[in-house]
N, C-alpha and C positions, 0 to 999 in steps of 0.2 A: 087575273091574267096568269098564264103558266110561266113559271120561272125555272124551267127544267130543261137542261141541255145534256142529253146522254152523250157519253164518250166511248169510243171503241179502242181496243188494244193497239192497232197499228198507229193511231194518232199519238199514243203514249210512248210506245216502244221505239218508234222511228226505226223499224227493224233492220234496215240494211241500206247501205249506200249503193247497193246494186240496183241499177235502173230497170232491171228486168221485173222488179216487184214494186208496184205503185198502188197506193190506196189514197183516195181523195174524197172529200165531202163538199157538197154544194147546198146553199140555202134555197128553199122554195120561194115562190112569189108570195107577197103578203096575203093574198086571198086564200092560200093553202096552208099558211103557217098554223092555223088552229088544228090542222090534221097531220101535217107532215113535218117531222123533225129535220130531215135532210134527205138529199139524194146522195148516193155514194157510188164509187166505181172501184173495182179491183182488177188489176191487170198483172199477169205473170207470164213470162216467157221461159219455158222449161229448158231452153238451151243453156241457161245459166248453170255454173258449177254448183251454186248454192240451191238448197231446197228449203225455203223459209217455212217456218211454222206460223200459220195464220190462225190467230186466236179471236174468238167471238165471245163477247161478254154479255151477260144478261143486262138489258137496258130498259125493260118495260115497254118494248115496242114490238110491232108486227111488221114484217118486211114483205114487199113484193119484189122479186128478183128476176131479172132477165139474163139468161145464159146466152151471151152473144155468139158463142161457138156451138150452139146446139145444132144437130143435124136436121131436126124437124121443127118448123115454126110452132107447131102445136105443143111442143114440150119445152120451148125456150122460156116461157114465163110461168112462175109458180109463186105461191104464198107460203111463208113460213111463220109459224105461231110464236107466241111469247116464250122466251127462254127463262128458266129459273136457275140455271147453272152454266158455267162456261163450256165452250167446246174448242178444241184445238185440232187442226188438221195440217199435215205436212203436204205442201204443194209440190206435186211431182209432174203434173201435166199443165199445158198451156191453159190459162184462165182469162176470161174477159167477162166481167159481170157488171151489171148496172142495177142498183137497188133503190127502192123507195122505202124510207123508214117512217112508218106511221106511228103516232101515239096510240097505244092500245085501246084507250077509252073512246077515241073518236074515229076509229077505222071502220066501224060497222056500216056506215052509209056507203062505203066504197066496195066492201067485200060481201055485203048483204047478209052475212051470217055472223054469229058471235065469234069472237077471236078464239074462244075455247075449241071451236070445231077444227082448228088448225094446229092444235098442240101435239098431235100424234105424229106429224111429219108433213113434209111439203105437199101441197095440193096444186095441181096445174090450174092456171088461170082459166083455161077452157071449161073446167068443171064449175067454176064460180060465175063466170061471165058469159059462157056459151061460145059457140064457134066464131062469133063476130070478132072476138078478141084476137084471133089469129092474124088479122090484118095489122093490129098494133105490134104483135110479136115480129112479124115480117119487117115492118118499118123500123123497129128498134134494131134489129140485126143489120139492116141495110144502111142505117144512118152513119154518117161519116165521123161524127164526134159527139162528145158528151153534151155540148150545148144544144145540138140538134135533138138529141134524145130527151133532154129536159123539156124542150118545146113540145115534143110529141106527147110525153106523159102528162104534162100540165094541161094541154088541150083535152086529152082523153079524160083525165081526172075531173076537170071542171064539167065536162059533159056528163059523166057518171053522177056527180054530185047534183047537178041540175035535174036529172031524171029520177033520182032515187027518192023513194018514199019511206026509206028506212032511216030511223033516227037513233042517236046515241041514247042509251039507258040513262035517264036523269040521275038516279041515285048513284050510279057508277061515276058519272062525270063530276057530280058534286063531291063525292068521296075523294076522287083523284085531285081535285082542286085543293082540298085540305092537305093531302099527302105531299103535293108539290110545295105548298106554302110552308109546311113544316120541315121540308127537306127529308122526309121519311122519319123524322124524330117524333113520332106520335103512336100511341097504342090504339088497338082496335076499340078498346073501351072508351078512350077519349074521343075517338072519331065518332062513335055511336052517340055520345053525348052532344057533340057539336051538331050532328045531323038530325038528332031527335028520332033516331031509328034504333031498333034492337041490334045487338051484335050479330045475332043469328040471321037477321034479314040482310045485313051487310055482307056477311060471309056467303050467304046463298047467292047474292047478286054477283059478287066477284067470281065465284066458282062457275056460275052459269055463263057469264059474259066473257071472262078471261081464261078460265080453266085453272086459276091459282087462287089461293086464299088472300085476303087483305094483308095478312102478316107477311106473306112472301113478297107481295108487291111493295110493302113498306120497306122491307129489307133491301130490295133492289134499288129503290129510289134513294134510300139512305146511303147505300154503297156507291151509287153513281155520283151523288153530290160530294161525298167524301173523296172519291177518286179525283174529281175535278180539282179539289183544293190541294190534294197531295201532289198532283201532277204539276201544279204551279208553285209549290213550296219547296224549301230546302229540307233535306232529310232530317235535320236537327229539329224540325217542327212537327214531324210525323206523329209523335206521341201526343202533342197538344191538340192537333187536329182530330186524332182518333178519340181523345177524351171528349171533345166537343160533340162528337156523334155517338157518345154513350159507351165507348170502349175504354173503360178505365183500367182494364187488366190487359197487359201487352200480349200474353199468349192468346187470350180471347180475340183480340184484334187481328193478330197474325193468322190464326186458324180460320176466322171468318173471311179474311181477305183471300187466303189460299182457296177456300171453298168456292168463291165467286170469280176468282181470277186465274187460279191454277199455279200461282207461284207467290212468294213472299212479297211484301211491299218494296223492300230494298231491291230485289231482283227485277221487279216489274218497272220500277221508277228510277233505276240507276242512270 
């Protein structure tokens, strides 16, 4: 059973008391929990005097996002691939987004292609699912609230899953189970021994299916698990938690955190 709950920067930073910028997450129904980490919404009204920085962290997931302010339904829904570093963007225009955050190793039955195909940039849903998806795009834009949108996407996803003849790559799924269980604290060599596969075979599978190496995926999962603990802990415990995740040297810990988050632990978790 997966024991992995990715966390995103707005949940950690609680960026502003300004009600013009809101980020929220919602759990999927039990039938979709093997595939979907959460649904999320981002809303921003540019009339505010503030222009918040929206930070996106690598979380080992693939997202389907609906831009609810898109001018054309055919361009409102798109897929974004797995990230291996953080991104930060200054919000200057009105935003209204609804996202579906999929676990990368179990998303293939829904998008029909390896997650690696979406690493180069967003791909419109129309290209993956055909013109029929535009009805969903239109319904998502017209829906009155997030609860209604979740009903729409869950009904649609269950339909896609029921019709799909595409299955998750078994070696990838088994590998990820070990990575989650170890909270990312496992080497590729140890993973290969547990699976009774060669390191080369595992690396090839990760690159083909996800577009990243198992080492990169391990770093992301380790970072996310550590981030969850740091978020809930007092600053005085940061060094102890870092050591538990293999960062015995403070500069190494801070540099790695900056690379994946974009700022130091104290800045992010103040």
